[in-house]
C-alpha positions in Angstrom: -0.2 0.2 0.5 3.0 2.7 0.4 4.4 1.8 -3.2 3.1 5.3 -4.4 5.6 7.0 -1.3 9.0 7.6 -1.4 11.2 6.3 0.9 11.1 9.0 3.9 7.6 9.5 3.2 7.4 5.5 4.4 9.4 6.2 7.5 7.5 9.3 8.5 4.5 7.6 8.6 5.5 4.5 10.2 6.9 6.7 13.1 3.8 8.5 13.7 1.6 7.8 17.0 -1.4 5.7 15.8 -4.0 7.5 17.6 -2.2 10.9 15.3 -3.0 9.9 12.4 -6.4 9.2 13.5 -6.8 12.3 14.8 -5.0 14.2 11.8 -7.8 11.9 9.1 -10.4 13.1 11.5 -9.9 17.1 11.2 -9.4 16.2 7.9 -12.9 14.4 7.3 -14.4 16.7 9.6 -13.1 20.2 7.3 -13.7 18.9 4.1 -16.5 15.7 3.7 -19.8 17.4 3.6 -20.9 14.4 4.2 -18.2 13.7 7.4 -19.4 11.2 10.0 -21.1 12.6 13.2 -20.0 9.7 15.4 -17.5 12.2 16.2 -17.7 15.2 19.1 -15.3 17.9 20.2 -15.1 18.6 23.0 -13.2 22.3 24.8 -11.8 22.1 28.3 -10.5 25.6 28.0 -12.6 28.2 30.7 -15.5 30.1 29.3 -13.1 33.4 28.8 -11.0 31.6 26.1 -13.8 29.3 24.6 -15.6 32.9 23.8 -12.4 33.8 22.4 -12.9 31.4 18.9 -13.8 27.6 19.4 -14.0 24.7 16.7 -17.2 25.2 15.1 -20.0 22.9 17.1 -17.8 21.5 19.9 -18.9 20.9 23.5 -17.7 23.5 26.1 -17.0 22.0 29.4 -13.8 23.5 31.2 -10.8 21.0 32.5 -12.1 22.0 36.2 -15.6 21.1 36.1 -14.7 18.1 33.8 -15.2 15.2 35.5 -18.3 17.0 38.1 -20.1 17.0 34.6 -19.5 13.9 33.6 -22.8 13.1 33.6 -23.7 15.6 31.0 -21.8 14.3 28.4 -23.0 10.7 28.8 -24.9 11.5 25.8 -22.2 10.9 23.5 -21.0 7.5 25.0 -21.4 6.2 21.4 -19.3 9.5 19.8 -15.7 9.3 19.7 -14.2 12.6 21.6 -11.3 15.3 20.3 -10.4 16.9 23.4 -8.8 20.1 22.8 -7.8 23.6 24.6 -5.0 26.3 23.7 -1.7 24.0 23.6 -3.0 20.6 24.4 -2.1 20.3 27.7 -5.5 20.9 29.6 -7.1 18.7 26.9 -4.3 16.0 27.9 -5.4 16.0 31.1 -9.4 15.9 30.2 -8.6 12.9 27.4 -7.5 10.9 30.8 -10.4 11.7 33.0 -12.4 10.7 29.7 -10.8 7.5 29.1 -11.3 6.4 32.4 -14.8 6.6 32.9 -14.6 4.8 29.6 -15.2 7.4 26.9 -13.2 6.9 23.2 -11.3 10.2 23.7 -7.8 11.5 22.1 -6.5 15.1 22.7 -5.7 17.3 19.9 -2.1 17.7 20.5 -1.1 21.3 20.0 -4.4 22.4 20.4 -5.5 25.7 19.0 -2.6 27.1 18.5 -2.0 24.5 15.7 -5.6 24.1 14.7 -5.9 24.9 11.0 -9.4 24.2 10.4 -12.4 26.5 10.9 -12.9 28.8 13.9 -16.8 29.9 15.3 -15.8 33.3 17.4 -20.0 33.1 18.4 
């Protein structure tokens, strides 16, 4: 399957963690495919003030400080895969661990909003 890639590209792909590959694919599909599979949800764990300055469209906002105490509110998303994000990826890493602990399928958006290249909602 790698016949069309150069040796350097093959080595690069083989060294990327599978979660990061899946996350990049998810983000690509979310942005570029109108028939995007709605089995995913973005969760912003930044404080409200940060969230209000700009967030990924249609994301759910629950600050990291209240995530564990509000876990019942996201139970309705149990069947969805979750992409957790913050400004840089540090708080969302903690949020991802919390969600995984409760049995949710969650991944951290490495680099957070600082690295996000997709659309941003300022409402």
